[in-house]
PyMOL Python script that loads the backbone (N, CA, C, O; Angstrom):
from pymol import cmd

cmd.read_pdbstr("""\
ATOM      1  N   MET A   1       9.461 -18.073  -4.041  1.00  0.00           N
ATOM      2  CA  MET A   1       8.442 -17.556  -3.135  1.00  0.00           C
ATOM      3  C   MET A   1       8.665 -18.150  -1.763  1.00  0.00           C
ATOM      4  O   MET A   1       9.065 -19.308  -1.639  1.00  0.00           O
ATOM      5  N   SER A   2       8.414 -17.384  -0.756  1.00  0.00           N
ATOM      6  CA  SER A   2       8.605 -17.832   0.616  1.00  0.00           C
ATOM      7  C   SER A   2       7.666 -18.985   0.967  1.00  0.00           C
ATOM      8  O   SER A   2       6.448 -18.896   0.810  1.00  0.00           O
ATOM      9  N   VAL A   3       8.269 -20.059   1.442  1.00  0.00           N
ATOM     10  CA  VAL A   3       7.486 -21.212   1.876  1.00  0.00           C
ATOM     11  C   VAL A   3       6.622 -20.816   3.072  1.00  0.00           C
ATOM     12  O   VAL A   3       5.512 -21.322   3.238  1.00  0.00           O
ATOM     13  N   ILE A   4       7.131 -19.916   3.898  1.00  0.00           N
ATOM     14  CA  ILE A   4       6.383 -19.459   5.075  1.00  0.00           C
ATOM     15  C   ILE A   4       5.109 -18.743   4.663  1.00  0.00           C
ATOM     16  O   ILE A   4       4.044 -19.006   5.222  1.00  0.00           O
ATOM     17  N   ILE A   5       5.200 -17.855   3.706  1.00  0.00           N
ATOM     18  CA  ILE A   5       4.018 -17.122   3.231  1.00  0.00           C
ATOM     19  C   ILE A   5       3.024 -18.095   2.614  1.00  0.00           C
ATOM     20  O   ILE A   5       1.830 -18.027   2.904  1.00  0.00           O
ATOM     21  N   SER A   6       3.499 -18.988   1.776  1.00  0.00           N
ATOM     22  CA  SER A   6       2.625 -19.954   1.120  1.00  0.00           C
ATOM     23  C   SER A   6       1.898 -20.823   2.143  1.00  0.00           C
ATOM     24  O   SER A   6       0.687 -21.020   2.045  1.00  0.00           O
ATOM     25  N   ALA A   7       2.633 -21.342   3.121  1.00  0.00           N
ATOM     26  CA  ALA A   7       2.032 -22.198   4.143  1.00  0.00           C
ATOM     27  C   ALA A   7       1.022 -21.433   4.991  1.00  0.00           C
ATOM     28  O   ALA A   7      -0.047 -21.955   5.308  1.00  0.00           O
ATOM     29  N   ALA A   8       1.357 -20.196   5.358  1.00  0.00           N
ATOM     30  CA  ALA A   8       0.442 -19.380   6.163  1.00  0.00           C
ATOM     31  C   ALA A   8      -0.828 -19.068   5.377  1.00  0.00           C
ATOM     32  O   ALA A   8      -1.926 -19.117   5.931  1.00  0.00           O
ATOM     33  N   LEU A   9      -0.687 -18.747   4.090  1.00  0.00           N
ATOM     34  CA  LEU A   9      -1.866 -18.468   3.259  1.00  0.00           C
ATOM     35  C   LEU A   9      -2.747 -19.703   3.118  1.00  0.00           C
ATOM     36  O   LEU A   9      -3.971 -19.612   3.212  1.00  0.00           O
ATOM     37  N   GLU A  10      -2.131 -20.847   2.893  1.00  0.00           N
ATOM     38  CA  GLU A  10      -2.924 -22.070   2.780  1.00  0.00           C
ATOM     39  C   GLU A  10      -3.678 -22.339   4.074  1.00  0.00           C
ATOM     40  O   GLU A  10      -4.833 -22.762   4.044  1.00  0.00           O
ATOM     41  N   GLU A  11      -3.037 -22.099   5.202  1.00  0.00           N
ATOM     42  CA  GLU A  11      -3.701 -22.303   6.490  1.00  0.00           C
ATOM     43  C   GLU A  11      -4.854 -21.311   6.673  1.00  0.00           C
ATOM     44  O   GLU A  11      -5.918 -21.681   7.171  1.00  0.00           O
ATOM     45  N   ILE A  12      -4.648 -20.072   6.278  1.00  0.00           N
ATOM     46  CA  ILE A  12      -5.718 -19.067   6.347  1.00  0.00           C
ATOM     47  C   ILE A  12      -6.890 -19.502   5.458  1.00  0.00           C
ATOM     48  O   ILE A  12      -8.045 -19.451   5.880  1.00  0.00           O
ATOM     49  N   PHE A  13      -6.589 -19.922   4.243  1.00  0.00           N
ATOM     50  CA  PHE A  13      -7.643 -20.357   3.328  1.00  0.00           C
ATOM     51  C   PHE A  13      -8.435 -21.506   3.945  1.00  0.00           C
ATOM     52  O   PHE A  13      -9.666 -21.500   3.934  1.00  0.00           O
ATOM     53  N   ARG A  14      -7.724 -22.480   4.479  1.00  0.00           N
ATOM     54  CA  ARG A  14      -8.355 -23.698   5.001  1.00  0.00           C
ATOM     55  C   ARG A  14      -9.130 -23.424   6.289  1.00  0.00           C
ATOM     56  O   ARG A  14     -10.296 -23.799   6.404  1.00  0.00           O
ATOM     57  N   ASN A  15      -8.484 -22.771   7.258  1.00  0.00           N
ATOM     58  CA  ASN A  15      -9.071 -22.636   8.590  1.00  0.00           C
ATOM     59  C   ASN A  15      -9.985 -21.424   8.750  1.00  0.00           C
ATOM     60  O   ASN A  15     -11.027 -21.520   9.399  1.00  0.00           O
ATOM     61  N   GLU A  16      -9.618 -20.315   8.184  1.00  0.00           N
ATOM     62  CA  GLU A  16     -10.402 -19.091   8.358  1.00  0.00           C
ATOM     63  C   GLU A  16     -11.477 -18.917   7.288  1.00  0.00           C
ATOM     64  O   GLU A  16     -12.591 -18.479   7.574  1.00  0.00           O
ATOM     65  N   LEU A  17     -11.126 -19.265   6.057  1.00  0.00           N
ATOM     66  CA  LEU A  17     -12.043 -19.015   4.942  1.00  0.00           C
ATOM     67  C   LEU A  17     -12.803 -20.264   4.510  1.00  0.00           C
ATOM     68  O   LEU A  17     -13.677 -20.203   3.645  1.00  0.00           O
ATOM     69  N   LYS A  18     -12.457 -21.411   5.131  1.00  0.00           N
ATOM     70  CA  LYS A  18     -13.126 -22.687   4.848  1.00  0.00           C
ATOM     71  C   LYS A  18     -13.073 -23.034   3.358  1.00  0.00           C
ATOM     72  O   LYS A  18     -14.070 -23.441   2.761  1.00  0.00           O
ATOM     73  N   VAL A  19     -11.891 -22.863   2.779  1.00  0.00           N
ATOM     74  CA  VAL A  19     -11.654 -23.163   1.369  1.00  0.00           C
ATOM     75  C   VAL A  19     -10.830 -24.443   1.295  1.00  0.00           C
ATOM     76  O   VAL A  19      -9.881 -24.618   2.059  1.00  0.00           O
ATOM     77  N   ARG A  20     -11.183 -25.319   0.394  1.00  0.00           N
ATOM     78  CA  ARG A  20     -10.401 -26.545   0.184  1.00  0.00           C
ATOM     79  C   ARG A  20      -9.075 -26.158  -0.460  1.00  0.00           C
ATOM     80  O   ARG A  20      -9.046 -25.428  -1.451  1.00  0.00           O
ATOM     81  N   THR A  21      -7.995 -26.645   0.104  1.00  0.00           N
ATOM     82  CA  THR A  21      -6.676 -26.274  -0.403  1.00  0.00           C
ATOM     83  C   THR A  21      -5.998 -27.414  -1.162  1.00  0.00           C
ATOM     84  O   THR A  21      -4.886 -27.243  -1.661  1.00  0.00           O
ATOM     85  N   GLU A  22      -6.645 -28.566  -1.255  1.00  0.00           N
ATOM     86  CA  GLU A  22      -6.085 -29.648  -2.043  1.00  0.00           C
ATOM     87  C   GLU A  22      -5.992 -29.196  -3.497  1.00  0.00           C
ATOM     88  O   GLU A  22      -6.961 -28.685  -4.059  1.00  0.00           O
ATOM     89  N   GLY A  23      -4.837 -29.385  -4.093  1.00  0.00           N
ATOM     90  CA  GLY A  23      -4.657 -28.999  -5.488  1.00  0.00           C
ATOM     91  C   GLY A  23      -4.422 -27.515  -5.709  1.00  0.00           C
ATOM     92  O   GLY A  23      -4.331 -27.071  -6.854  1.00  0.00           O
ATOM     93  N   LEU A  24      -4.322 -26.748  -4.648  1.00  0.00           N
ATOM     94  CA  LEU A  24      -4.070 -25.315  -4.770  1.00  0.00           C
ATOM     95  C   LEU A  24      -2.660 -25.089  -5.304  1.00  0.00           C
ATOM     96  O   LEU A  24      -1.695 -25.629  -4.763  1.00  0.00           O
ATOM     97  N   THR A  25      -2.539 -24.300  -6.353  1.00  0.00           N
ATOM     98  CA  THR A  25      -1.238 -23.984  -6.944  1.00  0.00           C
ATOM     99  C   THR A  25      -1.127 -22.478  -7.125  1.00  0.00           C
ATOM    100  O   THR A  25      -2.097 -21.745  -6.934  1.00  0.00           O
ATOM    101  N   ARG A  26       0.045 -22.032  -7.487  1.00  0.00           N
ATOM    102  CA  ARG A  26       0.250 -20.598  -7.735  1.00  0.00           C
ATOM    103  C   ARG A  26      -0.660 -20.089  -8.852  1.00  0.00           C
ATOM    104  O   ARG A  26      -1.005 -18.908  -8.879  1.00  0.00           O
ATOM    105  N   SER A  27      -1.047 -20.965  -9.764  1.00  0.00           N
ATOM    106  CA  SER A  27      -1.890 -20.520 -10.882  1.00  0.00           C
ATOM    107  C   SER A  27      -3.388 -20.670 -10.602  1.00  0.00           C
ATOM    108  O   SER A  27      -4.209 -20.348 -11.461  1.00  0.00           O
ATOM    109  N   SER A  28      -3.752 -21.156  -9.406  1.00  0.00           N
ATOM    110  CA  SER A  28      -5.173 -21.265  -9.057  1.00  0.00           C
ATOM    111  C   SER A  28      -5.797 -19.881  -8.998  1.00  0.00           C
ATOM    112  O   SER A  28      -5.310 -18.998  -8.292  1.00  0.00           O
ATOM    113  N   ARG A  29      -6.876 -19.701  -9.744  1.00  0.00           N
ATOM    114  CA  ARG A  29      -7.558 -18.403  -9.779  1.00  0.00           C
ATOM    115  C   ARG A  29      -8.437 -18.253  -8.543  1.00  0.00           C
ATOM    116  O   ARG A  29      -9.212 -19.147  -8.203  1.00  0.00           O
ATOM    117  N   LEU A  30      -8.305 -17.111  -7.878  1.00  0.00           N
ATOM    118  CA  LEU A  30      -8.987 -16.898  -6.607  1.00  0.00           C
ATOM    119  C   LEU A  30     -10.500 -16.962  -6.737  1.00  0.00           C
ATOM    120  O   LEU A  30     -11.166 -17.535  -5.874  1.00  0.00           O
ATOM    121  N   ILE A  31     -11.046 -16.398  -7.774  1.00  0.00           N
ATOM    122  CA  ILE A  31     -12.508 -16.378  -7.928  1.00  0.00           C
ATOM    123  C   ILE A  31     -13.002 -17.664  -8.580  1.00  0.00           C
ATOM    124  O   ILE A  31     -13.857 -18.348  -8.018  1.00  0.00           O
ATOM    125  N   ASN A  32     -12.488 -17.998  -9.732  1.00  0.00           N
ATOM    126  CA  ASN A  32     -13.020 -19.140 -10.490  1.00  0.00           C
ATOM    127  C   ASN A  32     -12.644 -20.493  -9.914  1.00  0.00           C
ATOM    128  O   ASN A  32     -13.478 -21.398  -9.892  1.00  0.00           O
ATOM    129  N   ASP A  33     -11.411 -20.657  -9.445  1.00  0.00           N
ATOM    130  CA  ASP A  33     -10.952 -21.964  -8.973  1.00  0.00           C
ATOM    131  C   ASP A  33     -11.144 -22.146  -7.468  1.00  0.00           C
ATOM    132  O   ASP A  33     -11.542 -23.218  -7.012  1.00  0.00           O
ATOM    133  N   VAL A  34     -10.857 -21.097  -6.703  1.00  0.00           N
ATOM    134  CA  VAL A  34     -10.887 -21.191  -5.245  1.00  0.00           C
ATOM    135  C   VAL A  34     -12.266 -20.855  -4.689  1.00  0.00           C
ATOM    136  O   VAL A  34     -12.631 -21.329  -3.614  1.00  0.00           O
ATOM    137  N   GLY A  35     -13.034 -20.045  -5.409  1.00  0.00           N
ATOM    138  CA  GLY A  35     -14.383 -19.708  -4.973  1.00  0.00           C
ATOM    139  C   GLY A  35     -14.474 -18.465  -4.107  1.00  0.00           C
ATOM    140  O   GLY A  35     -15.404 -18.313  -3.314  1.00  0.00           O
ATOM    141  N   PHE A  36     -13.499 -17.575  -4.265  1.00  0.00           N
ATOM    142  CA  PHE A  36     -13.539 -16.336  -3.489  1.00  0.00           C
ATOM    143  C   PHE A  36     -14.702 -15.461  -3.933  1.00  0.00           C
ATOM    144  O   PHE A  36     -15.065 -15.416  -5.108  1.00  0.00           O
ATOM    145  N   ASP A  37     -15.270 -14.774  -2.960  1.00  0.00           N
ATOM    146  CA  ASP A  37     -16.282 -13.752  -3.206  1.00  0.00           C
ATOM    147  C   ASP A  37     -15.903 -12.547  -2.354  1.00  0.00           C
ATOM    148  O   ASP A  37     -14.851 -12.549  -1.714  1.00  0.00           O
ATOM    149  N   SER A  38     -16.735 -11.534  -2.340  1.00  0.00           N
ATOM    150  CA  SER A  38     -16.384 -10.309  -1.609  1.00  0.00           C
ATOM    151  C   SER A  38     -16.208 -10.555  -0.115  1.00  0.00           C
ATOM    152  O   SER A  38     -15.364  -9.922   0.519  1.00  0.00           O
ATOM    153  N   VAL A  39     -16.987 -11.457   0.450  1.00  0.00           N
ATOM    154  CA  VAL A  39     -16.874 -11.760   1.884  1.00  0.00           C
ATOM    155  C   VAL A  39     -15.538 -12.453   2.173  1.00  0.00           C
ATOM    156  O   VAL A  39     -14.856 -12.112   3.139  1.00  0.00           O
ATOM    157  N   LYS A  40     -15.168 -13.420   1.339  1.00  0.00           N
ATOM    158  CA  LYS A  40     -13.892 -14.113   1.548  1.00  0.00           C
ATOM    159  C   LYS A  40     -12.711 -13.170   1.364  1.00  0.00           C
ATOM    160  O   LYS A  40     -11.720 -13.275   2.087  1.00  0.00           O
ATOM    161  N   PHE A  41     -12.803 -12.252   0.407  1.00  0.00           N
ATOM    162  CA  PHE A  41     -11.724 -11.273   0.239  1.00  0.00           C
ATOM    163  C   PHE A  41     -11.592 -10.418   1.501  1.00  0.00           C
ATOM    164  O   PHE A  41     -10.481 -10.190   1.980  1.00  0.00           O
ATOM    165  N   ALA A  42     -12.708  -9.948   2.036  1.00  0.00           N
ATOM    166  CA  ALA A  42     -12.671  -9.094   3.236  1.00  0.00           C
ATOM    167  C   ALA A  42     -12.133  -9.871   4.439  1.00  0.00           C
ATOM    168  O   ALA A  42     -11.276  -9.372   5.168  1.00  0.00           O
ATOM    169  N   ARG A  43     -12.631 -11.080   4.645  1.00  0.00           N
ATOM    170  CA  ARG A  43     -12.148 -11.904   5.769  1.00  0.00           C
ATOM    171  C   ARG A  43     -10.686 -12.263   5.583  1.00  0.00           C
ATOM    172  O   ARG A  43      -9.929 -12.327   6.552  1.00  0.00           O
ATOM    173  N   GLY A  44     -10.290 -12.496   4.346  1.00  0.00           N
ATOM    174  CA  GLY A  44      -8.896 -12.812   4.049  1.00  0.00           C
ATOM    175  C   GLY A  44      -7.969 -11.652   4.372  1.00  0.00           C
ATOM    176  O   GLY A  44      -6.878 -11.855   4.906  1.00  0.00           O
ATOM    177  N   MET A  45      -8.398 -10.435   4.049  1.00  0.00           N
ATOM    178  CA  MET A  45      -7.584  -9.251   4.369  1.00  0.00           C
ATOM    179  C   MET A  45      -7.336  -9.156   5.865  1.00  0.00           C
ATOM    180  O   MET A  45      -6.217  -8.870   6.290  1.00  0.00           O
ATOM    181  N   VAL A  46      -8.358  -9.390   6.660  1.00  0.00           N
ATOM    182  CA  VAL A  46      -8.232  -9.324   8.122  1.00  0.00           C
ATOM    183  C   VAL A  46      -7.321 -10.442   8.628  1.00  0.00           C
ATOM    184  O   VAL A  46      -6.449 -10.202   9.463  1.00  0.00           O
ATOM    185  N   ALA A  47      -7.517 -11.647   8.133  1.00  0.00           N
ATOM    186  CA  ALA A  47      -6.709 -12.787   8.573  1.00  0.00           C
ATOM    187  C   ALA A  47      -5.238 -12.605   8.195  1.00  0.00           C
ATOM    188  O   ALA A  47      -4.351 -12.937   8.981  1.00  0.00           O
ATOM    189  N   ILE A  48      -4.979 -12.086   7.009  1.00  0.00           N
ATOM    190  CA  ILE A  48      -3.601 -11.835   6.578  1.00  0.00           C
ATOM    191  C   ILE A  48      -2.955 -10.784   7.470  1.00  0.00           C
ATOM    192  O   ILE A  48      -1.797 -10.926   7.861  1.00  0.00           O
ATOM    193  N   ALA A  49      -3.689  -9.744   7.788  1.00  0.00           N
ATOM    194  CA  ALA A  49      -3.154  -8.709   8.687  1.00  0.00           C
ATOM    195  C   ALA A  49      -2.860  -9.291  10.065  1.00  0.00           C
ATOM    196  O   ALA A  49      -1.811  -9.015  10.647  1.00  0.00           O
ATOM    197  N   ASP A  50      -3.781 -10.095  10.587  1.00  0.00           N
ATOM    198  CA  ASP A  50      -3.600 -10.687  11.917  1.00  0.00           C
ATOM    199  C   ASP A  50      -2.441 -11.671  11.956  1.00  0.00           C
ATOM    200  O   ASP A  50      -1.641 -11.653  12.891  1.00  0.00           O
ATOM    201  N   ARG A  51      -2.348 -12.522  10.956  1.00  0.00           N
ATOM    202  CA  ARG A  51      -1.370 -13.619  10.984  1.00  0.00           C
ATOM    203  C   ARG A  51      -0.003 -13.220  10.474  1.00  0.00           C
ATOM    204  O   ARG A  51       1.013 -13.667  11.006  1.00  0.00           O
ATOM    205  N   LEU A  52       0.036 -12.382   9.448  1.00  0.00           N
ATOM    206  CA  LEU A  52       1.311 -12.056   8.803  1.00  0.00           C
ATOM    207  C   LEU A  52       1.749 -10.616   9.016  1.00  0.00           C
ATOM    208  O   LEU A  52       2.837 -10.224   8.595  1.00  0.00           O
ATOM    209  N   ASP A  53       0.895  -9.824   9.675  1.00  0.00           N
ATOM    210  CA  ASP A  53       1.194  -8.416   9.921  1.00  0.00           C
ATOM    211  C   ASP A  53       1.462  -7.667   8.612  1.00  0.00           C
ATOM    212  O   ASP A  53       2.331  -6.798   8.537  1.00  0.00           O
ATOM    213  N   VAL A  54       0.685  -8.033   7.580  1.00  0.00           N
ATOM    214  CA  VAL A  54       0.754  -7.388   6.277  1.00  0.00           C
ATOM    215  C   VAL A  54      -0.635  -6.828   5.994  1.00  0.00           C
ATOM    216  O   VAL A  54      -1.627  -7.556   6.038  1.00  0.00           O
ATOM    217  N   TYR A  55      -0.698  -5.549   5.707  1.00  0.00           N
ATOM    218  CA  TYR A  55      -1.978  -4.881   5.526  1.00  0.00           C
ATOM    219  C   TYR A  55      -2.232  -4.631   4.043  1.00  0.00           C
ATOM    220  O   TYR A  55      -1.469  -3.941   3.367  1.00  0.00           O
ATOM    221  N   LEU A  56      -3.323  -5.211   3.560  1.00  0.00           N
ATOM    222  CA  LEU A  56      -3.735  -5.076   2.167  1.00  0.00           C
ATOM    223  C   LEU A  56      -4.999  -4.244   2.114  1.00  0.00           C
ATOM    224  O   LEU A  56      -5.768  -4.203   3.074  1.00  0.00           O
ATOM    225  N   ASP A  57      -5.208  -3.582   0.991  1.00  0.00           N
ATOM    226  CA  ASP A  57      -6.472  -2.879   0.812  1.00  0.00           C
ATOM    227  C   ASP A  57      -7.203  -3.492  -0.381  1.00  0.00           C
ATOM    228  O   ASP A  57      -6.667  -4.351  -1.082  1.00  0.00           O
ATOM    229  N   GLU A  58      -8.413  -3.042  -0.593  1.00  0.00           N
ATOM    230  CA  GLU A  58      -9.241  -3.616  -1.658  1.00  0.00           C
ATOM    231  C   GLU A  58      -8.585  -3.473  -3.020  1.00  0.00           C
ATOM    232  O   GLU A  58      -8.666  -4.375  -3.854  1.00  0.00           O
ATOM    233  N   GLU A  59      -7.943  -2.351  -3.242  1.00  0.00           N
ATOM    234  CA  GLU A  59      -7.286  -2.121  -4.531  1.00  0.00           C
ATOM    235  C   GLU A  59      -6.173  -3.148  -4.766  1.00  0.00           C
ATOM    236  O   GLU A  59      -5.999  -3.650  -5.877  1.00  0.00           O
ATOM    237  N   ASP A  60      -5.422  -3.452  -3.695  1.00  0.00           N
ATOM    238  CA  ASP A  60      -4.384  -4.477  -3.806  1.00  0.00           C
ATOM    239  C   ASP A  60      -5.001  -5.799  -4.258  1.00  0.00           C
ATOM    240  O   ASP A  60      -4.492  -6.450  -5.171  1.00  0.00           O
ATOM    241  N   LEU A  61      -6.088  -6.184  -3.619  1.00  0.00           N
ATOM    242  CA  LEU A  61      -6.699  -7.483  -3.919  1.00  0.00           C
ATOM    243  C   LEU A  61      -7.321  -7.533  -5.305  1.00  0.00           C
ATOM    244  O   LEU A  61      -7.382  -8.599  -5.918  1.00  0.00           O
ATOM    245  N   LEU A  62      -7.780  -6.399  -5.801  1.00  0.00           N
ATOM    246  CA  LEU A  62      -8.356  -6.385  -7.146  1.00  0.00           C
ATOM    247  C   LEU A  62      -7.320  -6.742  -8.202  1.00  0.00           C
ATOM    248  O   LEU A  62      -7.669  -7.202  -9.289  1.00  0.00           O
ATOM    249  N   ASP A  63      -6.044  -6.531  -7.880  1.00  0.00           N
ATOM    250  CA  ASP A  63      -4.966  -6.863  -8.810  1.00  0.00           C
ATOM    251  C   ASP A  63      -4.537  -8.322  -8.710  1.00  0.00           C
ATOM    252  O   ASP A  63      -3.706  -8.772  -9.500  1.00  0.00           O
ATOM    253  N   CYS A  64      -5.082  -9.063  -7.763  1.00  0.00           N
ATOM    254  CA  CYS A  64      -4.712 -10.466  -7.553  1.00  0.00           C
ATOM    255  C   CYS A  64      -5.716 -11.383  -8.234  1.00  0.00           C
ATOM    256  O   CYS A  64      -6.861 -11.510  -7.800  1.00  0.00           O
ATOM    257  N   ASP A  65      -5.266 -12.014  -9.299  1.00  0.00           N
ATOM    258  CA  ASP A  65      -6.130 -12.982  -9.980  1.00  0.00           C
ATOM    259  C   ASP A  65      -5.883 -14.398  -9.473  1.00  0.00           C
ATOM    260  O   ASP A  65      -6.799 -15.220  -9.449  1.00  0.00           O
ATOM    261  N   THR A  66      -4.650 -14.683  -9.067  1.00  0.00           N
ATOM    262  CA  THR A  66      -4.287 -16.047  -8.698  1.00  0.00           C
ATOM    263  C   THR A  66      -3.704 -16.105  -7.285  1.00  0.00           C
ATOM    264  O   THR A  66      -3.372 -15.082  -6.686  1.00  0.00           O
ATOM    265  N   PHE A  67      -3.590 -17.319  -6.776  1.00  0.00           N
ATOM    266  CA  PHE A  67      -2.956 -17.550  -5.485  1.00  0.00           C
ATOM    267  C   PHE A  67      -1.518 -17.033  -5.523  1.00  0.00           C
ATOM    268  O   PHE A  67      -1.048 -16.439  -4.553  1.00  0.00           O
ATOM    269  N   GLY A  68      -0.827 -17.253  -6.622  1.00  0.00           N
ATOM    270  CA  GLY A  68       0.544 -16.765  -6.786  1.00  0.00           C
ATOM    271  C   GLY A  68       0.622 -15.247  -6.747  1.00  0.00           C
ATOM    272  O   GLY A  68       1.552 -14.687  -6.167  1.00  0.00           O
ATOM    273  N   ASP A  69      -0.353 -14.574  -7.364  1.00  0.00           N
ATOM    274  CA  ASP A  69      -0.398 -13.107  -7.304  1.00  0.00           C
ATOM    275  C   ASP A  69      -0.507 -12.636  -5.856  1.00  0.00           C
ATOM    276  O   ASP A  69       0.147 -11.672  -5.457  1.00  0.00           O
ATOM    277  N   LEU A  70      -1.336 -13.323  -5.076  1.00  0.00           N
ATOM    278  CA  LEU A  70      -1.525 -12.961  -3.678  1.00  0.00           C
ATOM    279  C   LEU A  70      -0.242 -13.204  -2.885  1.00  0.00           C
ATOM    280  O   LEU A  70       0.147 -12.370  -2.067  1.00  0.00           O
ATOM    281  N   GLU A  71       0.413 -14.334  -3.118  1.00  0.00           N
ATOM    282  CA  GLU A  71       1.698 -14.598  -2.465  1.00  0.00           C
ATOM    283  C   GLU A  71       2.713 -13.504  -2.779  1.00  0.00           C
ATOM    284  O   GLU A  71       3.391 -12.999  -1.885  1.00  0.00           O
ATOM    285  N   ASP A  72       2.809 -13.147  -4.051  1.00  0.00           N
ATOM    286  CA  ASP A  72       3.765 -12.119  -4.479  1.00  0.00           C
ATOM    287  C   ASP A  72       3.447 -10.769  -3.852  1.00  0.00           C
ATOM    288  O   ASP A  72       4.353 -10.048  -3.434  1.00  0.00           O
ATOM    289  N   LEU A  73       2.171 -10.427  -3.784  1.00  0.00           N
ATOM    290  CA  LEU A  73       1.763  -9.162  -3.174  1.00  0.00           C
ATOM    291  C   LEU A  73       2.166  -9.111  -1.707  1.00  0.00           C
ATOM    292  O   LEU A  73       2.719  -8.115  -1.241  1.00  0.00           O
ATOM    293  N   ILE A  74       1.889 -10.178  -0.989  1.00  0.00           N
ATOM    294  CA  ILE A  74       2.237 -10.221   0.430  1.00  0.00           C
ATOM    295  C   ILE A  74       3.749 -10.123   0.611  1.00  0.00           C
ATOM    296  O   ILE A  74       4.227  -9.401   1.487  1.00  0.00           O
ATOM    297  N   ALA A  75       4.499 -10.846  -0.215  1.00  0.00           N
ATOM    298  CA  ALA A  75       5.959 -10.790  -0.136  1.00  0.00           C
ATOM    299  C   ALA A  75       6.469  -9.378  -0.393  1.00  0.00           C
ATOM    300  O   ALA A  75       7.406  -8.923   0.263  1.00  0.00           O
ATOM    301  N   SER A  76       5.854  -8.688  -1.344  1.00  0.00           N
ATOM    302  CA  SER A  76       6.312  -7.331  -1.673  1.00  0.00           C
ATOM    303  C   SER A  76       5.963  -6.327  -0.585  1.00  0.00           C
ATOM    304  O   SER A  76       6.644  -5.312  -0.440  1.00  0.00           O
ATOM    305  N   LYS A  77       4.917  -6.596   0.177  1.00  0.00           N
ATOM    306  CA  LYS A  77       4.485  -5.666   1.221  1.00  0.00           C
ATOM    307  C   LYS A  77       5.125  -5.961   2.572  1.00  0.00           C
ATOM    308  O   LYS A  77       5.043  -5.143   3.488  1.00  0.00           O
ATOM    309  N   SER A  78       5.752  -7.103   2.700  1.00  0.00           N
ATOM    310  CA  SER A  78       6.362  -7.439   3.978  1.00  0.00           C
ATOM    311  C   SER A  78       7.864  -7.279   3.871  1.00  0.00           C
ATOM    312  O   SER A  78       8.490  -7.805   2.951  1.00  0.00           O
ATOM    313  N   ASP A  79       8.433  -6.562   4.800  1.00  0.00           N
ATOM    314  CA  ASP A  79       9.888  -6.428   4.816  1.00  0.00           C
ATOM    315  C   ASP A  79      10.500  -7.787   5.055  1.00  0.00           C
ATOM    316  O   ASP A  79      11.437  -8.196   4.369  1.00  0.00           O
ATOM    317  N   GLN A  80       9.962  -8.476   6.031  1.00  0.00           N
ATOM    318  CA  GLN A  80      10.419  -9.831   6.342  1.00  0.00           C
ATOM    319  C   GLN A  80       9.375 -10.445   7.261  1.00  0.00           C
ATOM    320  O   GLN A  80       9.121  -9.937   8.353  1.00  0.00           O
ATOM    321  N   VAL A  81       8.780 -11.527   6.819  1.00  0.00           N
ATOM    322  CA  VAL A  81       7.837 -12.246   7.659  1.00  0.00           C
ATOM    323  C   VAL A  81       8.669 -13.090   8.614  1.00  0.00           C
ATOM    324  O   VAL A  81       9.496 -13.880   8.159  1.00  0.00           O
ATOM    325  N   PRO A  82       8.477 -12.948   9.929  1.00  0.00           N
ATOM    326  CA  PRO A  82       9.272 -13.717  10.880  1.00  0.00           C
ATOM    327  C   PRO A  82       9.154 -15.209  10.634  1.00  0.00           C
ATOM    328  O   PRO A  82       8.097 -15.700  10.235  1.00  0.00           O
ATOM    329  N   GLN A  83      10.244 -15.932  10.875  1.00  0.00           N
ATOM    330  CA  GLN A  83      10.272 -17.387  10.691  1.00  0.00           C
ATOM    331  C   GLN A  83       9.123 -18.034  11.459  1.00  0.00           C
ATOM    332  O   GLN A  83       9.011 -17.874  12.674  1.00  0.00           O
ATOM    333  N   GLY A  84       8.265 -18.770  10.737  1.00  0.00           N
ATOM    334  CA  GLY A  84       7.180 -19.489  11.378  1.00  0.00           C
ATOM    335  C   GLY A  84       5.967 -18.644  11.685  1.00  0.00           C
ATOM    336  O   GLY A  84       5.051 -19.128  12.351  1.00  0.00           O
ATOM    337  N   ALA A  85       5.914 -17.420  11.240  1.00  0.00           N
ATOM    338  CA  ALA A  85       4.792 -16.537  11.557  1.00  0.00           C
ATOM    339  C   ALA A  85       3.482 -17.132  11.094  1.00  0.00           C
ATOM    340  O   ALA A  85       3.281 -17.382   9.906  1.00  0.00           O
ATOM    341  N   GLY A  86       2.596 -17.356  12.041  1.00  0.00           N
ATOM    342  CA  GLY A  86       1.254 -17.814  11.727  1.00  0.00           C
ATOM    343  C   GLY A  86       1.139 -19.281  11.386  1.00  0.00           C
ATOM    344  O   GLY A  86       0.028 -19.810  11.393  1.00  0.00           O
ATOM    345  N   VAL A  87       2.216 -19.958  11.090  1.00  0.00           N
ATOM    346  CA  VAL A  87       2.125 -21.349  10.679  1.00  0.00           C
ATOM    347  C   VAL A  87       1.912 -22.223  11.895  1.00  0.00           C
ATOM    348  O   VAL A  87       2.700 -22.188  12.840  1.00  0.00           O
ATOM    349  N   GLY A  88       0.838 -23.013  11.871  1.00  0.00           N
ATOM    350  CA  GLY A  88       0.552 -23.932  12.938  1.00  0.00           C
ATOM    351  C   GLY A  88      -0.115 -23.299  14.137  1.00  0.00           C
ATOM    352  O   GLY A  88      -0.354 -23.985  15.132  1.00  0.00           O
ATOM    353  N   MET A  89      -0.423 -22.023  14.080  1.00  0.00           N
ATOM    354  CA  MET A  89      -1.079 -21.353  15.197  1.00  0.00           C
ATOM    355  C   MET A  89      -2.568 -21.329  14.960  1.00  0.00           C
ATOM    356  O   MET A  89      -3.013 -21.084  13.839  1.00  0.00           O
ATOM    357  N   GLU A  90      -3.331 -21.574  15.974  1.00  0.00           N
ATOM    358  CA  GLU A  90      -4.783 -21.542  15.879  1.00  0.00           C
ATOM    359  C   GLU A  90      -5.294 -20.138  16.159  1.00  0.00           C
ATOM    360  O   GLU A  90      -4.773 -19.446  17.033  1.00  0.00           O
ATOM    361  N   MET A  91      -6.293 -19.727  15.432  1.00  0.00           N
ATOM    362  CA  MET A  91      -6.905 -18.417  15.657  1.00  0.00           C
ATOM    363  C   MET A  91      -7.986 -18.553  16.717  1.00  0.00           C
ATOM    364  O   MET A  91      -8.646 -19.589  16.799  1.00  0.00           O
ATOM    365  N   CYS A  92      -8.169 -17.545  17.509  1.00  0.00           N
ATOM    366  CA  CYS A  92      -9.217 -17.549  18.537  1.00  0.00           C
ATOM    367  C   CYS A  92     -10.535 -17.182  17.928  1.00  0.00           C
ATOM    368  O   CYS A  92     -11.546 -17.129  18.629  1.00  0.00           O
TER     369      CYS A  92
END
""", "prot")
cmd.dss("prot")
cmd.show_as("cartoon", "prot")
cmd.util.cbc("prot")
cmd.orient("prot")
């Protein structure tokens, strides 16, 4: 899995969604372990589009049970995430 995608997602979770990322693994369940709800899913879709230029819809997210599922989905939808995309950048 792309380290860039993983790092960008962790940053989105931490900074945009205010989710604790300590102990986050590919097998962490988005709802039960991470605490996602419908608002976090919606905000996450927007943040992913803004930071990674990958557009997800609700149906895509319904198929994501774990952090790893989300990473894989983003990787499959992106032709190539530019080196360093979104990592270390602050959102306005």
